[in-house]
C-alpha positions as CSV (number, residue, x, y, z in Angstrom):
1,M,-0.2,-0.4,0.1
2,K,1.7,3.7,-1.5
3,I,0.4,6.0,1.4
4,F,1.1,9.6,1.0
5,V,1.3,11.6,3.9
6,A,0.8,15.3,3.2
7,G,2.3,17.8,5.8
8,H,4.8,15.4,7.2
9,R,6.7,17.8,8.7
10,G,4.0,18.6,11.1
11,M,3.8,17.3,14.3
12,V,0.4,15.5,13.2
13,G,2.2,14.4,10.1
14,S,4.8,12.7,11.3
15,A,3.5,11.1,14.3
16,V,1.5,9.4,11.3
17,V,4.7,8.7,9.8
18,R,5.8,7.2,12.6
19,A,2.7,4.8,13.0
20,L,3.5,3.9,9.7
21,E,6.7,3.0,9.4
22,R,6.1,0.8,12.9
23,K,3.3,-1.3,10.5
24,A,4.4,-3.9,8.3
25,G,2.9,-3.6,4.2
26,S,3.0,0.3,3.6
27,V,5.1,2.5,1.6
28,V,5.1,5.5,2.7
29,V,5.5,8.6,0.8
30,T,6.4,12.4,2.1
31,Q,6.9,15.5,-0.1
32,T,8.8,19.1,1.6
33,R,7.2,22.1,1.3
34,Q,9.7,23.2,-1.6
35,Q,9.0,20.0,-3.5
36,L,5.6,20.3,-3.8
37,D,3.8,23.5,-2.8
38,L,-0.1,22.1,-1.7
39,T,-1.4,25.3,-2.5
40,D,-0.3,25.1,-6.2
41,P,-3.2,22.8,-8.0
42,V,-0.7,22.1,-11.4
43,A,2.3,21.1,-9.1
44,V,-0.2,18.9,-6.6
45,D,-2.2,17.1,-9.7
46,R,1.5,16.4,-12.4
47,W,2.7,15.0,-8.4
48,F,-0.4,13.0,-8.6
49,A,-0.2,12.2,-11.7
50,R,3.3,10.9,-11.6
51,E,3.0,9.1,-8.3
52,K,-0.6,7.7,-8.1
53,P,-0.4,7.1,-4.1
54,E,-3.2,4.2,-3.4
55,Q,-4.2,6.2,-0.6
56,V,-3.5,10.0,1.2
57,V,-3.6,11.0,5.3
58,D,-4.1,15.3,4.8
59,A,-2.2,16.5,7.8
60,A,-0.8,19.6,6.0
61,A,-2.8,22.7,7.2
62,R,-2.3,26.2,8.2
63,V,-2.4,26.1,12.2
64,G,-2.0,28.3,15.1
65,G,-3.1,30.0,18.6
66,I,-6.1,32.5,19.4
67,L,-3.5,34.8,18.2
68,E,-2.5,33.6,14.8
69,N,-6.0,33.1,13.8
70,S,-7.4,36.7,15.0
71,R,-4.1,38.7,13.3
72,K,-4.7,36.4,10.0
73,P,-7.9,35.3,8.7
74,V,-7.3,35.4,5.2
75,E,-4.4,33.3,5.5
76,F,-5.9,30.8,7.4
77,L,-8.6,30.6,5.0
78,L,-7.4,31.0,1.7
79,D,-4.3,28.3,2.7
80,N,-6.2,25.9,3.8
81,L,-9.0,25.8,1.5
82,R,-6.5,25.5,-1.6
83,I,-4.4,22.7,0.2
84,Q,-7.1,20.4,0.9
85,S,-9.5,21.1,-2.3
86,N,-6.0,20.5,-4.5
87,L,-5.2,17.3,-2.1
88,M,-8.5,15.9,-2.8
89,E,-9.5,16.3,-6.4
90,S,-5.8,15.4,-7.8
91,A,-6.1,12.0,-5.3
92,F,-9.4,10.7,-7.0
93,R,-8.9,12.1,-10.1
94,H,-5.4,9.8,-10.1
95,G,-6.6,6.8,-8.5
96,C,-6.8,7.1,-5.0
97,K,-8.6,4.2,-3.3
98,K,-9.1,6.2,-0.1
99,F,-8.6,9.9,1.1
100,L,-8.4,10.4,4.7
101,F,-9.0,14.3,6.0
102,L,-7.7,15.8,9.3
103,G,-10.5,18.1,11.2
104,S,-10.6,19.9,13.8
105,S,-12.6,20.1,17.1
106,C,-12.8,24.1,16.1
107,I,-15.5,22.8,13.5
108,Y,-17.9,23.1,16.6
109,P,-20.3,25.7,17.8
110,K,-19.1,28.2,20.3
111,Q,-22.0,26.9,23.2
112,T,-23.0,23.8,22.4
113,P,-23.6,20.3,24.5
114,Q,-20.8,18.4,26.3
115,P,-19.2,16.2,25.6
116,I,-19.7,17.3,21.5
117,L,-21.0,15.0,19.4
118,E,-20.9,14.9,15.6
119,D,-24.4,15.9,15.3
120,S,-23.0,19.2,17.0
121,L,-21.6,20.3,13.4
122,L,-23.4,23.4,12.2
123,T,-25.7,23.4,14.9
124,G,-24.6,27.4,16.1
125,P,-22.5,29.8,15.7
126,L,-18.5,29.3,15.6
127,E,-15.6,30.6,18.3
128,P,-14.9,33.8,16.5
129,T,-11.5,34.2,17.7
130,N,-10.4,31.2,15.0
131,D,-13.9,31.1,12.6
132,A,-11.6,31.5,9.3
133,Y,-10.0,27.7,9.9
134,A,-13.0,26.8,11.3
135,L,-15.1,27.3,7.7
136,A,-12.1,26.1,5.8
137,K,-12.1,22.8,7.5
138,I,-15.9,22.2,8.0
139,T,-15.3,23.4,4.2
140,G,-13.3,20.4,3.8
141,I,-16.0,18.1,5.5
142,R,-18.3,18.9,3.2
143,L,-15.7,18.3,0.2
144,A,-15.3,14.4,1.3
145,Q,-18.5,13.9,1.8
146,A,-19.5,15.4,-1.8
147,F,-17.1,13.0,-3.3
148,R,-18.7,10.4,-1.2
149,D,-22.0,11.7,-2.4
150,E,-21.3,12.5,-6.1
151,Y,-18.4,9.6,-7.4
152,G,-18.6,7.3,-5.2
153,K,-15.3,8.2,-3.8
154,S,-13.8,6.4,0.0
155,A,-13.6,9.8,2.0
156,I,-13.1,10.0,5.0
157,S,-13.5,13.1,7.7
158,A,-11.5,12.9,11.2
159,M,-12.0,15.4,14.0
160,P,-8.9,15.5,16.7
161,T,-9.4,17.1,19.9
162,N,-6.7,19.9,20.9
163,L,-3.5,18.3,20.2
164,Y,0.0,18.3,21.5
165,G,2.8,16.0,21.6
166,P,6.9,16.4,19.7
167,G,7.1,18.0,16.9
168,D,4.6,21.0,18.6
169,N,5.0,24.9,17.4
170,F,6.6,26.5,20.4
171,D,6.7,29.9,19.4
172,P,4.5,31.7,22.3
173,E,3.0,34.0,19.7
174,T,1.9,31.5,17.5
175,S,1.3,28.2,19.4
176,H,-1.7,26.6,20.6
177,A,-1.8,26.9,24.7
178,L,-0.3,23.7,25.8
179,P,3.0,24.3,24.0
180,G,3.5,28.4,24.2
181,M,3.4,27.3,28.3
182,I,6.2,25.0,27.7
183,T,8.0,28.1,26.2
184,K,6.9,30.5,28.8
185,L,7.4,28.5,32.2
186,H,10.4,27.2,31.0
187,R,11.9,30.3,30.3
188,A,10.5,32.0,33.3
189,K,12.9,29.2,34.5
190,Q,15.9,29.8,33.0
191,R,15.7,33.8,34.0
192,G,14.8,32.5,37.4
193,E,11.7,35.4,36.9
194,K,9.0,34.7,40.3
195,E,6.2,35.7,37.7
196,V,4.4,33.8,34.3
197,V,1.8,35.7,32.8
198,L,-1.0,33.4,31.1
199,W,-3.7,34.3,28.8
200,G,-7.5,34.4,30.4
201,T,-8.3,33.3,33.3
202,G,-8.4,30.1,33.5
203,A,-11.4,28.5,33.9
204,P,-12.0,26.7,30.2
205,R,-12.4,23.2,29.8
206,R,-10.4,21.7,27.4
207,E,-9.1,17.7,27.2
208,W,-4.9,17.5,25.2
209,L,-4.8,14.1,23.2
210,H,-1.0,13.0,22.4
211,V,-0.2,13.2,18.9
212,D,1.2,9.9,19.2
213,D,-2.5,8.5,20.2
214,L,-4.1,10.3,17.8
215,A,-1.6,8.6,14.8
216,A,-2.9,5.1,16.4
217,G,-6.2,5.9,15.7
218,L,-5.8,7.7,12.7
219,L,-5.4,4.0,11.6
220,V,-7.7,2.4,12.6
221,L,-10.1,4.4,11.1
222,L,-7.9,3.8,7.5
223,E,-8.5,-0.1,8.9
224,K,-12.1,-0.3,9.6
225,Y,-14.2,2.8,8.6
226,D,-15.6,3.9,5.4
227,G,-18.4,5.7,6.3
228,R,-19.6,9.6,5.4
229,D,-20.5,10.9,9.1
230,I,-17.4,12.5,10.7
231,V,-15.8,10.8,13.7
232,N,-14.3,12.1,16.4
233,V,-10.3,11.5,17.8
234,G,-10.2,12.8,21.6
235,V,-9.9,11.4,25.2
236,G,-12.8,12.0,26.8
237,E,-12.3,13.6,29.3
238,D,-11.5,17.1,30.1
239,L,-9.7,19.8,32.6
240,T,-9.4,22.9,33.2
241,I,-7.0,25.6,31.3
242,R,-5.6,26.7,35.2
243,D,-4.6,22.7,36.1
244,L,-3.0,22.5,32.8
245,A,-0.9,24.9,33.8
246,E,-0.2,23.4,37.1
247,K,0.8,20.5,35.8
248,V,3.4,21.9,32.9
249,K,4.3,24.5,35.2
250,Q,5.4,20.8,37.1
251,A,7.1,19.1,34.5
252,V,8.4,22.4,33.4
253,G,10.6,22.8,37.2
254,F,9.0,26.7,37.8
255,T,8.8,27.5,41.2
256,G,6.8,31.1,40.5
257,A,3.7,31.9,40.3
258,I,1.2,32.2,37.3
259,R,-1.0,35.3,37.5
260,W,-4.2,35.2,34.3
261,D,-4.9,37.7,32.6
262,S,-8.7,37.7,32.2
263,G,-8.5,41.3,30.1
264,K,-6.9,38.3,27.4
265,P,-9.8,36.3,25.5
266,D,-10.4,32.8,26.9
267,G,-11.7,31.2,23.7
268,T,-14.7,28.5,23.5
269,P,-15.8,28.0,27.2
270,R,-15.5,24.5,27.1
271,K,-14.1,21.2,24.8
272,L,-14.9,18.0,25.2
273,L,-15.5,15.2,22.2
274,E,-17.6,12.2,22.8
275,V,-16.0,9.9,20.8
276,S,-18.0,6.8,21.4
277,R,-18.2,6.6,17.7
278,I,-14.5,5.7,17.4
279,R,-14.2,3.7,20.5
280,K,-16.5,1.3,19.1
281,L,-13.9,0.2,16.4
282,G,-11.7,-0.4,19.2
283,W,-9.7,2.6,19.9
284,R,-8.8,4.7,22.8
285,A,-6.3,7.7,23.8
286,T,-3.6,5.6,26.5
287,I,-0.9,8.4,27.1
288,P,-1.7,10.5,30.5
289,V,-1.6,13.5,30.0
290,E,1.3,14.1,32.8
291,Q,2.9,11.7,31.4
292,G,2.8,13.2,27.4
293,I,4.1,16.5,29.1
294,R,6.9,15.5,30.5
295,S,7.5,13.6,27.4
296,T,6.8,16.5,25.2
297,Y,9.2,19.0,27.3
298,A,12.0,16.7,27.1
299,W,11.6,16.7,23.0
300,F,11.3,20.2,23.3
301,L,14.7,20.6,25.2
302,Q,16.3,18.6,22.9
303,N,15.0,19.5,19.6
304,A,13.2,22.6,19.8
305,P,14.8,26.4,19.0
306,E,12.5,27.9,21.5
307,A,14.5,25.8,24.6
308,K,17.7,27.8,24.0
309,G,15.9,31.4,23.7
C-alpha cells in the first residue's frame, strides 16, 4: 500500500509517518513544502499523476493559536481551502482508493452541549477567534462527503481534539495553549523569574490528546472505517486550562507563580468530544496527560529552537 502523508513535517503528519513505519505492509511517501507547494493546483496534480498513491492522509494545514488566527484570517481561510481541495481533487482524479481528511474540534459551535457529538456540526455560531480556520475545515468535510455522494469515492473525515506532543509549534506568539505554556514557563525558569502571565482566566476546559495516540487512531480509521459521517478523535476527559498550567509548571520545574490576564480572550468555554464512535472500532487514548507533558518537554529541550531562547 502506497500512502502519501501530506504535511509530514508537522506534528500530526510526523506522528502518522512514525506509526506507519512501525507497521508492515505500507510504503510511506512524503514531500516537503519546497518539493511540492500544496497551494499550487497544477503542481499538485502533476505530482499525483506521477506518483499515484493508493491512500492519502491529509495532515497538511495552516494552523495556529488564538493570536495567530485573529491576526491572519485571510491566510487561514485561503491557504487551508487551497491545500485540501487541491489534494482531494487530484488524489481522486489519479486513482486514490481512500482519502483521510483531518479536521479539528474547532468546527463545532462555541456554545454546544458537552461532550460534543459529531451531529453538533453546523448547529450554532462558531468561536469568532478562529472561525476562518474552522470554516475552511468544515468546507473540507463537505468536500469529502461530496466526493462520496457524487462519485462514490472513499473519503473519510476525522476530527481530533486539542493535540500536543513532539514536533509541536512552541512559539509563544503562534502556538496553541499547551506548547505556549511550555515555552513561557521554561524561559521563566531559565531567567529566574518569579511570575508568568498567561492569557485568559484559566477557567475554560479542554481535553488534550497526545499526537501519537491520534496517529494510532487514524490508522484504525484507515483500516476499519468507510463512512460518510465525521468521526471525533479525543480522550473523553477534560481539565481546566488552570489545571493544565499547573501540570506544565510541574513538568518544567518552574517554581514561581502563575498570574492570569483576564483581559485576554478565553476562547470557547468548554470543548470535550464525545468519542464513542471511534471507541466502537477498538481505539482509545492510552497516554496520560502528565506523562505526555513530561515526554513533550523532554523533546522540547532536545529539539525546539525556543528552548534555547
